[in-house]
VEXDREN-2710 file (C-alpha; in Angstrom, 1 decimal):
% VEXDREN-2710
k/r/px/py/pz
1/MET/21.0/18.1/15.9
2/THR/21.9/14.4/15.1
3/GLU/22.3/13.2/11.6
4/LEU/20.5/8.9/11.7
5/ASP/22.9/7.0/10.4
6/PHE/20.8/4.3/10.1
7/LEU/18.5/6.1/8.0
8/VAL/21.3/6.4/4.8
9/ASP/20.3/2.1/2.7
10/ILE/19.9/-0.6/4.1
11/ASP/23.3/-2.0/4.9
12/ALA/22.9/0.9/7.6
13/ALA/21.0/-1.3/9.5
14/TYR/23.5/-3.7/10.0
15/ARG/26.4/-1.1/10.9
16/THR/26.6/-2.4/15.4
17/ARG/30.1/0.2/15.9
18/PHE/30.1/3.9/15.1
19/ARG/32.3/7.1/16.4
20/ALA/30.6/9.9/17.3
21/ARG/31.5/13.2/18.8
22/ILE/29.8/15.0/22.3
23/THR/27.4/17.9/21.4
24/ALA/25.0/17.7/24.0
25/LEU/25.1/16.7/28.3
26/PRO/21.7/16.5/29.8
27/PRO/21.2/15.2/32.8
28/GLY/21.2/10.4/32.3
29/GLY/22.1/11.3/28.7
30/VAL/24.0/12.4/26.2
31/VAL/24.0/13.6/22.3
32/LEU/26.0/13.2/19.9
33/ASP/26.7/14.4/16.5
34/ARG/25.5/11.5/14.7
35/THR/24.1/8.1/15.9
36/LEU/23.2/4.6/14.7
37/PHE/21.6/3.9/17.5
38/TYR/17.2/3.9/16.7
39/PRO/15.6/5.9/19.0
40/THR/11.7/4.5/20.4
41/GLY/8.8/5.5/17.2
42/GLY/6.7/4.7/14.8
43/GLY/6.1/1.1/16.7
44/GLN/9.7/0.4/16.8
45/PRO/11.4/-0.4/20.0
46/ALA/14.5/1.7/20.6
47/ASP/18.3/0.6/19.9
48/ARG/20.2/-0.9/23.1
49/GLY/24.0/-0.8/23.4
50/HIS/26.9/0.6/25.0
51/LEU/28.9/4.3/24.6
52/THR/33.0/3.8/25.1
53/ALA/35.1/6.9/25.9
54/ALA/38.6/6.7/25.3
55/ASP/39.9/5.9/28.3
56/GLY/37.7/2.6/27.7
57/ALA/35.6/3.1/30.0
58/ALA/31.7/1.8/28.6
59/SER/28.2/3.2/30.2
60/GLU/25.0/1.2/29.0
61/VAL/22.8/3.0/26.9
62/VAL/18.9/1.8/28.0
63/ASP/16.8/3.8/26.2
64/VAL/17.0/5.9/23.2
65/THR/14.6/9.5/23.0
66/LYS/14.4/11.8/19.9
67/SER/13.9/15.2/21.0
68/GLY/13.3/17.8/18.6
69/PRO/16.7/17.3/15.4
70/ALA/18.5/15.7/18.0
71/VAL/18.4/11.9/19.3
72/VAL/18.7/11.7/23.5
73/HIS/20.8/8.3/24.2
74/ARG/19.7/7.2/28.5
75/LEU/22.7/6.0/30.4
76/ARG/22.0/3.4/32.7
77/PRO/22.3/5.2/36.2
78/SER/24.7/2.7/38.0
79/ALA/26.7/2.2/34.1
80/ARG/27.4/5.8/34.2
81/PRO/31.1/7.0/33.2
82/ALA/33.3/7.5/36.9
83/THR/35.2/10.5/34.9
84/PRO/32.6/12.7/33.2
85/TRP/32.3/13.5/30.0
86/THR/32.4/16.6/28.2
87/VAL/30.8/18.0/25.4
88/GLY/32.8/17.5/21.8
89/ALA/34.6/14.4/23.1
90/GLU/34.3/11.5/21.6
91/LEU/32.9/7.7/22.3
92/GLU/33.0/4.9/20.4
93/GLY/28.7/3.4/20.3
94/ARG/28.2/-0.5/19.7
95/ILE/24.1/-1.9/19.3
96/ASP/23.0/-4.7/21.1
97/TRP/22.5/-7.1/17.7
98/PRO/20.5/-9.4/18.2
99/ARG/17.7/-7.1/20.0
100/ARG/18.2/-5.0/16.8
101/HIS/18.3/-8.1/14.0
102/ARG/14.9/-9.1/15.9
103/HIS/13.5/-5.8/15.2
104/MET/14.4/-5.7/11.7
105/ARG/12.7/-9.1/11.2
106/LEU/10.1/-7.5/13.2
107/HIS/9.7/-4.6/10.9
108/THR/10.2/-6.6/7.8
109/GLY/8.0/-9.3/8.9
110/GLN/5.2/-6.5/10.0
111/HIS/5.6/-4.7/6.0
112/LEU/5.1/-8.2/4.8
113/LEU/1.8/-9.3/6.3
114/SER/0.6/-6.2/5.9
115/ALA/0.8/-6.5/2.4
116/ARG/-0.6/-9.8/2.0
117/ILE/-3.8/-9.0/4.8
118/PHE/-4.7/-5.7/2.0
119/GLU/-3.9/-7.9/-1.2
120/ARG/-6.2/-11.4/-0.1
121/THR/-8.7/-8.8/2.1
122/GLY/-8.9/-5.6/1.0
123/LEU/-7.9/-4.5/5.4
124/LYS/-5.4/-1.9/5.8
125/THR/-3.3/-1.7/8.9
126/ARG/-3.7/1.4/11.4
127/LYS/-1.2/0.7/13.8
128/ALA/1.7/-1.7/13.9
129/ASN/3.8/-2.0/17.3
130/LEU/7.1/-4.4/17.8
131/SER/7.7/-5.8/21.3
132/GLY/10.3/-8.7/22.5
133/VAL/10.1/-11.1/20.3
134/GLY/6.5/-10.4/18.7
135/ALA/4.8/-7.6/16.4
136/THR/0.9/-6.9/16.3
137/LEU/-1.1/-5.0/13.6
138/ASP/-4.2/-2.9/14.2
139/LEU/-6.1/-3.1/11.4
140/ASN/-9.2/-0.9/10.1
141/GLY/-12.4/-4.3/9.9
142/ALA/-11.7/-7.5/10.9
143/LEU/-10.8/-10.1/9.3
144/ASP/-11.8/-14.2/8.7
145/PRO/-9.6/-16.5/10.8
146/ALA/-10.1/-19.1/7.6
147/VAL/-7.3/-17.1/5.9
148/VAL/-4.3/-16.7/8.7
149/ASP/-3.1/-20.1/7.2
150/ARG/-2.9/-19.0/3.9
151/LEU/-1.2/-15.7/5.2
152/LEU/1.3/-18.0/6.7
153/GLU/1.9/-19.7/3.8
154/ASP/2.5/-16.4/2.3
155/LEU/4.8/-15.7/4.2
156/ALA/6.7/-19.1/4.7
157/ASP/7.0/-18.6/0.8
158/ALA/8.9/-15.1/0.7
159/VAL/11.3/-17.2/3.0
160/ALA/11.7/-19.8/0.7
161/HIS/12.1/-17.4/-2.2
162/PRO/13.7/-14.0/-0.6
163/ARG/12.7/-11.0/-2.3
164/ARG/14.8/-7.9/-2.2
165/VAL/14.3/-5.5/0.5
166/ALA/15.7/-1.6/-0.7
167/VAL/15.8/1.5/0.8
168/ARG/14.9/5.0/-1.4
169/HIS/14.7/8.4/-0.5
170/VAL/11.7/9.9/-2.7
171/PRO/10.7/14.0/-2.7
172/ARG/7.5/14.1/-1.0
173/ALA/6.4/16.2/-4.0
174/GLU/7.1/13.4/-6.3
175/TRP/6.1/11.5/-3.3
176/ASP/2.5/12.7/-3.0
177/ARG/1.5/12.6/-6.4
178/ASN/1.6/8.8/-5.9
179/PRO/1.8/7.3/-2.4
180/THR/1.8/3.7/-3.1
181/ALA/1.9/3.0/0.6
182/GLU/-2.0/3.8/0.5
183/ARG/-2.8/0.4/-0.8
184/SER/-2.2/-1.3/2.7
185/GLY/-1.7/1.0/5.2
186/LEU/-3.4/3.5/7.2
187/VAL/-1.1/5.7/9.2
188/PRO/-0.7/9.1/7.8
189/LEU/2.7/10.5/6.6
190/PRO/3.9/13.6/8.6
191/PRO/3.6/16.9/6.8
192/HIS/7.9/17.9/7.9
193/VAL/9.3/15.0/6.1
194/ASP/10.8/15.1/3.1
195/PRO/12.5/13.8/1.6
196/VAL/10.4/10.1/2.0
197/ARG/12.5/7.7/3.3
198/VAL/10.6/4.1/1.0
199/ILE/11.0/0.2/1.7
200/GLU/10.1/-1.7/-0.8
201/VAL/10.3/-4.9/-0.5
202/ASP/10.2/-6.4/-4.3
203/GLY/7.3/-6.9/-5.4
204/MET/5.1/-7.3/-2.4
205/ASP/5.0/-3.5/-0.7
206/VAL/5.7/-0.6/-0.7
207/CYS/5.7/1.8/2.3
208/PRO/7.1/5.3/4.3
209/CYS/9.1/3.8/7.0
210/GLY/12.3/4.7/8.8
211/GLY/12.5/1.9/10.5
212/THR/15.5/-0.4/9.7
213/HIS/14.9/-3.5/8.1
214/LEU/16.8/-7.0/6.8
215/ARG/18.3/-6.6/3.5
216/SER/16.2/-9.9/2.7
217/THR/12.9/-12.1/3.6
218/GLY/14.8/-14.7/3.6
219/GLU/16.2/-13.8/6.8
220/LEU/12.7/-13.9/8.7
221/GLY/12.8/-17.1/9.5
222/ALA/9.2/-18.8/10.8
223/VAL/6.6/-17.2/12.6
224/ARG/3.5/-17.9/14.3
225/ILE/0.3/-16.1/14.2
226/ALA/-1.8/-16.2/17.5
227/PRO/-5.4/-16.3/17.6
228/LEU/-7.2/-12.5/16.8
229/THR/-7.9/-10.5/19.2
230/PRO/-11.4/-8.4/18.3
231/ARG/-10.9/-4.9/18.8
232/GLU/-13.6/-2.5/19.5
233/GLY/-15.3/-1.7/16.3
234/GLY/-15.4/-4.8/14.4
235/ASP/-11.7/-4.7/14.1
236/SER/-9.2/-7.0/14.7
237/ARG/-5.8/-7.2/15.9
238/VAL/-3.0/-9.5/14.3
239/SER/0.0/-10.7/16.7
240/PHE/2.8/-13.0/15.1
241/THR/5.8/-14.1/17.1
242/LEU/9.6/-14.6/16.0
243/VAL/9.9/-18.9/16.4
244/ASP/13.9/-18.4/16.2
245/PRO/15.9/-16.4/17.8
246/GLY/18.0/-15.7/15.4
247/PRO/22.1/-15.2/15.0
248/THR/23.7/-13.1/18.0
249/THR/27.0/-11.5/16.2
250/PRO/26.5/-9.7/12.8
251/PRO/26.9/-11.2/9.6
252/GLU/30.4/-9.8/8.0
END
């Protein structure tokens, strides 16, 4: 089992270094007892970075996936350690911060946009995906293009007047009695999830989510919304991109 340390609180997403012990060595990868690397899932791509052994030799992590309760860190073949690692050995992990922070901005931006689309039109998000510097939202209906300018204004206001983003862990039974996130999203919550990790954007959105997020909407920065894409059955796809690349180093 791998402890997912990035889930603990909102500040955990800003940590870029950690130490962990090897628990398994599957072909081409390594499983650790804990990790800050986000594994692919929920529409969010995996983190990348490096794992470094006690002798200083670093191996590049090119993909991260879940395998049951374990997280497998896939290594670039040419970057595998010259001295074989062993179960029980300690490694230092280092996250590729610019990539991580882009995903945090995109994911928080997606939550905001889904919430504002629902608030203005009643349309809900069927599915969201993040990639590179952009994200897509598939809606359960046709979005009027005339609404796009107002949505951009909403996002700009959330940057100019930052809203706090927080993490809460709610017992599943309590969440099921009041599933607030159904107001803006249609992605079902898997039955085994308990407690429910809830991302709350102050006064704007409440949604169960296992991804990495910003501390404040002020970090989102400017975004562009592309022309809407029609989908099968009359639905719409909304795509947005980040205008600026963001910081290259994590905050102190």
